[in-house]
PyMOL commands that place a pseudoatom at each C-alpha (Angstrom):
pseudoatom trace, name=CA, resn=MET, resi=1, chain=A, elem=C, hetatm=0, pos=[-8.847, 3.484, -21.255]
pseudoatom trace, name=CA, resn=ALA, resi=2, chain=A, elem=C, hetatm=0, pos=[-9.979, 6.101, -18.828]
pseudoatom trace, name=CA, resn=LEU, resi=3, chain=A, elem=C, hetatm=0, pos=[-12.530, 3.947, -17.312]
pseudoatom trace, name=CA, resn=PHE, resi=4, chain=A, elem=C, hetatm=0, pos=[-9.704, 1.215, -16.646]
pseudoatom trace, name=CA, resn=LEU, resi=5, chain=A, elem=C, hetatm=0, pos=[-7.559, 3.954, -14.962]
pseudoatom trace, name=CA, resn=ASP, resi=6, chain=A, elem=C, hetatm=0, pos=[-10.283, 5.228, -12.745]
pseudoatom trace, name=CA, resn=VAL, resi=7, chain=A, elem=C, hetatm=0, pos=[-11.077, 1.750, -11.729]
pseudoatom trace, name=CA, resn=LEU, resi=8, chain=A, elem=C, hetatm=0, pos=[-7.346, 1.047, -11.181]
pseudoatom trace, name=CA, resn=LEU, resi=9, chain=A, elem=C, hetatm=0, pos=[-7.015, 4.205, -9.093]
pseudoatom trace, name=CA, resn=VAL, resi=10, chain=A, elem=C, hetatm=0, pos=[-9.895, 3.361, -6.713]
pseudoatom trace, name=CA, resn=ILE, resi=11, chain=A, elem=C, hetatm=0, pos=[-8.668, -0.257, -6.249]
pseudoatom trace, name=CA, resn=THR, resi=12, chain=A, elem=C, hetatm=0, pos=[-5.121, 0.869, -5.384]
pseudoatom trace, name=CA, resn=SER, resi=13, chain=A, elem=C, hetatm=0, pos=[-6.201, 3.707, -3.278]
pseudoatom trace, name=CA, resn=VAL, resi=14, chain=A, elem=C, hetatm=0, pos=[-8.232, 1.459, -0.949]
pseudoatom trace, name=CA, resn=LEU, resi=15, chain=A, elem=C, hetatm=0, pos=[-5.628, -1.183, -1.043]
pseudoatom trace, name=CA, resn=LEU, resi=16, chain=A, elem=C, hetatm=0, pos=[-3.047, 1.513, 0.185]
pseudoatom trace, name=CA, resn=ILE, resi=17, chain=A, elem=C, hetatm=0, pos=[-5.066, 2.504, 2.884]
pseudoatom trace, name=CA, resn=LEU, resi=18, chain=A, elem=C, hetatm=0, pos=[-5.418, -0.991, 4.215]
pseudoatom trace, name=CA, resn=LEU, resi=19, chain=A, elem=C, hetatm=0, pos=[-1.687, -1.794, 3.781]
pseudoatom trace, name=CA, resn=VAL, resi=20, chain=A, elem=C, hetatm=0, pos=[-0.557, 1.373, 5.571]
pseudoatom trace, name=CA, resn=LEU, resi=21, chain=A, elem=C, hetatm=0, pos=[-2.951, 0.472, 8.336]
pseudoatom trace, name=CA, resn=LEU, resi=22, chain=A, elem=C, hetatm=0, pos=[-1.318, -2.995, 8.677]
pseudoatom trace, name=CA, resn=HIS, resi=23, chain=A, elem=C, hetatm=0, pos=[2.220, -1.600, 9.266]
pseudoatom trace, name=CA, resn=ARG, resi=24, chain=A, elem=C, hetatm=0, pos=[3.554, -1.916, 12.709]
pseudoatom trace, name=CA, resn=GLY, resi=25, chain=A, elem=C, hetatm=0, pos=[4.090, 1.633, 14.093]
pseudoatom trace, name=CA, resn=LYS, resi=26, chain=A, elem=C, hetatm=0, pos=[5.728, 2.570, 17.295]
pseudoatom trace, name=CA, resn=GLY, resi=27, chain=A, elem=C, hetatm=0, pos=[2.483, 1.588, 19.371]
pseudoatom trace, name=CA, resn=GLY, resi=28, chain=A, elem=C, hetatm=0, pos=[1.829, -1.767, 17.567]
pseudoatom trace, name=CA, resn=GLY, resi=29, chain=A, elem=C, hetatm=0, pos=[-0.816, -0.700, 14.899]
pseudoatom trace, name=CA, resn=LEU, resi=30, chain=A, elem=C, hetatm=0, pos=[-3.358, -2.860, 13.413]
pseudoatom trace, name=CA, resn=SER, resi=31, chain=A, elem=C, hetatm=0, pos=[-0.610, -5.437, 12.409]
pseudoatom trace, name=CA, resn=SER, resi=32, chain=A, elem=C, hetatm=0, pos=[-0.591, -6.703, 16.033]
pseudoatom trace, name=CA, resn=LEU, resi=33, chain=A, elem=C, hetatm=0, pos=[-4.229, -7.655, 15.723]
pseudoatom trace, name=CA, resn=PHE, resi=34, chain=A, elem=C, hetatm=0, pos=[-3.018, -10.197, 13.090]
pseudoatom trace, name=CA, resn=GLY, resi=35, chain=A, elem=C, hetatm=0, pos=[-0.039, -11.731, 15.082]
pseudoatom trace, name=CA, resn=GLY, resi=36, chain=A, elem=C, hetatm=0, pos=[2.520, -9.048, 14.406]
pseudoatom trace, name=CA, resn=GLY, resi=37, chain=A, elem=C, hetatm=0, pos=[2.629, -8.164, 18.015]
pseudoatom trace, name=CA, resn=VAL, resi=38, chain=A, elem=C, hetatm=0, pos=[3.960, -11.593, 19.072]
pseudoatom trace, name=CA, resn=GLN, resi=39, chain=A, elem=C, hetatm=0, pos=[7.616, -10.775, 18.217]
pseudoatom trace, name=CA, resn=SER, resi=40, chain=A, elem=C, hetatm=0, pos=[9.961, -8.652, 20.516]
pseudoatom trace, name=CA, resn=ASN, resi=41, chain=A, elem=C, hetatm=0, pos=[11.175, -5.183, 19.129]
pseudoatom trace, name=CA, resn=LEU, resi=42, chain=A, elem=C, hetatm=0, pos=[14.552, -6.204, 19.511]
pseudoatom trace, name=CA, resn=SER, resi=43, chain=A, elem=C, hetatm=0, pos=[14.476, -8.865, 16.880]
pseudoatom trace, name=CA, resn=GLY, resi=44, chain=A, elem=C, hetatm=0, pos=[14.233, -6.336, 14.080]
pseudoatom trace, name=CA, resn=SER, resi=45, chain=A, elem=C, hetatm=0, pos=[11.710, -6.520, 11.290]
pseudoatom trace, name=CA, resn=THR, resi=46, chain=A, elem=C, hetatm=0, pos=[10.346, -9.942, 10.229]
pseudoatom trace, name=CA, resn=VAL, resi=47, chain=A, elem=C, hetatm=0, pos=[9.844, -11.431, 6.773]
pseudoatom trace, name=CA, resn=ALA, resi=48, chain=A, elem=C, hetatm=0, pos=[6.089, -10.617, 6.889]
pseudoatom trace, name=CA, resn=GLU, resi=49, chain=A, elem=C, hetatm=0, pos=[6.947, -6.953, 7.563]
pseudoatom trace, name=CA, resn=LYS, resi=50, chain=A, elem=C, hetatm=0, pos=[9.304, -6.785, 4.687]
pseudoatom trace, name=CA, resn=ASN, resi=51, chain=A, elem=C, hetatm=0, pos=[6.960, -8.384, 2.346]
pseudoatom trace, name=CA, resn=LEU, resi=52, chain=A, elem=C, hetatm=0, pos=[4.337, -5.883, 3.516]
pseudoatom trace, name=CA, resn=ASP, resi=53, chain=A, elem=C, hetatm=0, pos=[6.760, -3.115, 2.761]
pseudoatom trace, name=CA, resn=ARG, resi=54, chain=A, elem=C, hetatm=0, pos=[7.551, -4.234, -0.733]
pseudoatom trace, name=CA, resn=LEU, resi=55, chain=A, elem=C, hetatm=0, pos=[3.654, -4.880, -1.403]
pseudoatom trace, name=CA, resn=THR, resi=56, chain=A, elem=C, hetatm=0, pos=[3.053, -1.251, -0.179]
pseudoatom trace, name=CA, resn=VAL, resi=57, chain=A, elem=C, hetatm=0, pos=[5.778, 0.187, -2.429]
pseudoatom trace, name=CA, resn=PHE, resi=58, chain=A, elem=C, hetatm=0, pos=[4.630, -1.725, -5.440]
pseudoatom trace, name=CA, resn=THR, resi=59, chain=A, elem=C, hetatm=0, pos=[1.131, -0.796, -4.864]
pseudoatom trace, name=CA, resn=ALA, resi=60, chain=A, elem=C, hetatm=0, pos=[1.994, 2.980, -4.451]
pseudoatom trace, name=CA, resn=LEU, resi=61, chain=A, elem=C, hetatm=0, pos=[4.035, 2.766, -7.638]
pseudoatom trace, name=CA, resn=ILE, resi=62, chain=A, elem=C, hetatm=0, pos=[0.929, 1.544, -9.655]
pseudoatom trace, name=CA, resn=TRP, resi=63, chain=A, elem=C, hetatm=0, pos=[-1.356, 4.271, -7.934]
pseudoatom trace, name=CA, resn=VAL, resi=64, chain=A, elem=C, hetatm=0, pos=[1.253, 6.795, -9.083]
pseudoatom trace, name=CA, resn=ILE, resi=65, chain=A, elem=C, hetatm=0, pos=[1.364, 5.285, -12.718]
pseudoatom trace, name=CA, resn=ALA, resi=66, chain=A, elem=C, hetatm=0, pos=[-2.672, 5.570, -12.703]
pseudoatom trace, name=CA, resn=ILE, resi=67, chain=A, elem=C, hetatm=0, pos=[-2.553, 8.977, -11.456]
pseudoatom trace, name=CA, resn=ILE, resi=68, chain=A, elem=C, hetatm=0, pos=[-0.076, 10.167, -14.197]
pseudoatom trace, name=CA, resn=GLY, resi=69, chain=A, elem=C, hetatm=0, pos=[-2.098, 8.208, -16.857]
pseudoatom trace, name=CA, resn=ILE, resi=70, chain=A, elem=C, hetatm=0, pos=[-5.338, 9.869, -15.809]
pseudoatom trace, name=CA, resn=GLY, resi=71, chain=A, elem=C, hetatm=0, pos=[-3.404, 13.304, -16.140]
pseudoatom trace, name=CA, resn=LEU, resi=72, chain=A, elem=C, hetatm=0, pos=[-2.112, 12.513, -19.410]
pseudoatom trace, name=CA, resn=GLU, resi=73, chain=A, elem=C, hetatm=0, pos=[-5.602, 11.330, -20.625]
pseudoatom trace, name=CA, resn=ILE, resi=74, chain=A, elem=C, hetatm=0, pos=[-7.194, 14.668, -19.357]
pseudoatom trace, name=CA, resn=ARG, resi=75, chain=A, elem=C, hetatm=0, pos=[-4.304, 16.795, -20.934]
pseudoatom trace, name=CA, resn=PHE, resi=76, chain=A, elem=C, hetatm=0, pos=[-4.044, 14.926, -24.488]
pseudoatom trace, name=CA, resn=GLY, resi=77, chain=A, elem=C, hetatm=0, pos=[-7.157, 12.989, -24.606]
for i in range(1, 77): cmd.bond("trace and resi %d" % i, "trace and resi %d" % (i + 1))
show_as sticks, trace
zoom trace
């Protein structure tokens, strides 16, 4: 179980870094490289940006669960 949680933590950590870098910031960010910079700022967030937000939150939740699991494994295992 500890090996599974360690691998899950590494995978979600790398995925979180990539997802955060893909978000559109005030200056455009890396998401503009993949077609995110074509829209105007007045149109609000697109469906792709909302889906990226949801995926980032879901990945962050899995990351937190993995950290709590590792902590419980260390404490009681």
